[in-house]
N, C-alpha and C positions, 0 to 999 in steps of 0.2 A: 164614459169610454168612447162614445160616438165621436166626440171631438178629437180624441187621440187617433182614431182611424181616418176620419174624413175632414177634420178641421172644424172651425167654429160653426155653431148652429146659426141658422137664419130663420126667417119667418116660415119659409116652406117646410123646413125640418120640424118646426114646432107644430105645424099643421099636420104633418105626417105622423105625429105622435098623439094626435087627438082622436079619440074613439067616438063613433057616432052617438053613443049614449050621452056623452058630455054635451054635445051640440043639442041633442033633443031635450035633455033634462034642464038645460039652461035657456031653452027657447031661443037659440041662436040661429043664424042663417043655416039652413040644412046642408049647405056646401062647405061649411067650416069644420070639416073633419077629414080623415085620411082616405076616404073612399075613392076620390078621383085620382089621387096620387098612387093609391094601391093599384088601380087599373093600369096606370102607366108603368109603375114599378115592376109589375108582373112581367111585362115585356122586356124591361131592362134586365131583370134577373135572368130570364131565359136567353136573351141575346148574349150576355157575357159568359154565362155557363156553357152555352152551345159553342162559343168561340174557343173556350179553354178545353172543352171535351174534344173538339175537332183537332186541336193542336196537340193535346196530350196523348190521344189514342189514334194515331194515323192509320193503324191497321184494322180498326173496328168499323164494321158496316153501319149504315144509317140506322137500321132497326135497333141494334144494340145500344148505340149512342142515345137514341130516343128513350129507350127503357131506363137507362141510367139517369138521364136528365129528369125524367118524370118523378123519380124518387128524390133526387137532389133538390128539386124546387117544391117538394111536398110540404104541407103544413108541419108534419112531424119533424123534418129536418130544420125548417126555418124557425120553429119554436125553440128548438135546442140552441140554435145560433143566437136567437133573441135574448135568451137568458145569459149566454156567455158574454154578450156585449152590453148588457144592462138595459135593454129595451123594456123588459118586464118592470123595471123600477121607474122608467121615465114615461111610460104611456099614460095619457090623461083620460081618466074614466069618469062617467057619471056615478053618483053615489050608489044607485041600485046595482049597477054592473060591478062596482067595487065589492059590494056586500055579497054578490053572487059568485065571487071568485074569478071575476073577469081578468084580473091581472095575471092569472096563471092559465087562462083559457088558451088552448093551442091555436085556435083560429084567430083570436085577437092578436097574439104575438106574431103569427105568420103574416097577417095583413099589415101590421105596423112595420114589419121588416121590409116588405115589398114597397110600402109607401115611402119609407126612409130612403131606399135606393132610388126611387123615382125623384124624390126631392133633391138628393145630392147630384143626380145626373143633370137635372135642370139647372143646378148651380155650377155646372162645369167641372164636376169632380170625376171624370171618366177614369183617370189613372188610379185614383183611390178606390173606385168601385171595382176595377179589375183586380187590384191587389186584395181587396176584401173577399172577392169570390175565390181567389186562389187560396187565401189563408183560412177561410171559414166554411166555404161550400165544397171546394174540390177535395178537401181532406177526407170527405166521406166517399169519394168516387171509387177508389180501389175496393173498399169493403162492399159497397153496393154491387159492383161488378162481380165480385167473388161470391157473394151471398144474396143474389138477387131474389131468390125464392122467399127468403125470410122477410124481405122488405115488401114483397108483392104477393104474399100468401093469400090475402083476402080475395084478390082478383082470381088467383089460380084456383082456389076452392070454389068460388062462384061459377067459374067456367066448367069445372068438373061436375058440380051438382046439376047445373042446367043441362049439361050434355047427357046425364044419366036419366033424369026424370023431369027436367024443365022446372025444377023448384029451386028456391034459394035457401041458403043456411040462415038460421036466425040466431043472433047474438043477444045475450042477456047479461047485464051486470048483476051479479048475485051477492056482492058484498064489497066492503072496503076494510082495510086494516092499516095500522100505523097512525101517526099523529095527524091532526087536521091539516097542518101546513105541508105535510109530505105524505099524502095518502097513497096506498097501493090498491088498485082496483082488481077485483076478481071477476072474471068473465067466463061464461060457458057458451058453447055453440051447439045448436040442435039442428039435426037434419033427419028427415023421414021419421020424425017422432022420437028420436033418440039423441041423448047428449053424447056427442062424439069427441069432445075435447073440453078441457078446462085450462085456464092459464091466468097469469097476472101481468100487470104493467103499471108504470107510473102515471099513465093517462088511460082513459077508456079506449082510445084508438090504439095505443100501444098494446094494451091487453088483448084487444080483438085481433090484432095482427099476430101476436104470439099464439093466441088460441087457434087461429086459422092455420098457422104453420104446423102446430101439433096435430090438428085434424088432417091436414094433407099428408103428414108423415104416417099417421095411423091408417089412413085409407090407401096408402101406397101410391098416392098421386105424385109424391116426390120422394127421392131417396134421402137417406140420412146424410147430412153434410159433415 
């Protein structure tokens, strides 16, 4: 699907799909993986996303745009996009990372997506990148703006608990259910020695975010949406 969006792959794109575990386990040059392209692609992603947010929401102040962008370029969103465009199938992993579920790991998918954007930018695909950001990233923008607390609940809960007693909430994965290829994680959050909320999610991060939202709602930190 990458070729449908951006055009023919080149060596830079292949490098962008190479996880550091493959480099390490095959004793290759330590630079022969996506890390440098990820570093560059992170800036490419933020640049084009910022441009489109600026154009799409001319009445929104800088602070609001920054908050929305922080969610749009997060690992959670990028991992969803990576699956939609098939990066999860194309990423090249070392055997141990493969066995440990690295093909579904949120951080791996997000990093590879950033690296791919970096590779295509260096290949002169600016128009394709802008269209990609419009089609795959900006589609989340309205929902993020309307339901920001749900996307940012962990930070909101942390700010609240630190303001009350200078402590942090503690998240624990207490179980999983469903098939091995599609697990659902069960998480609880503890504060002041008490379990204040429980929730589920398709990833541990999503479960924690859902759990934090429930905790914020129960504590009265946020109102019901």
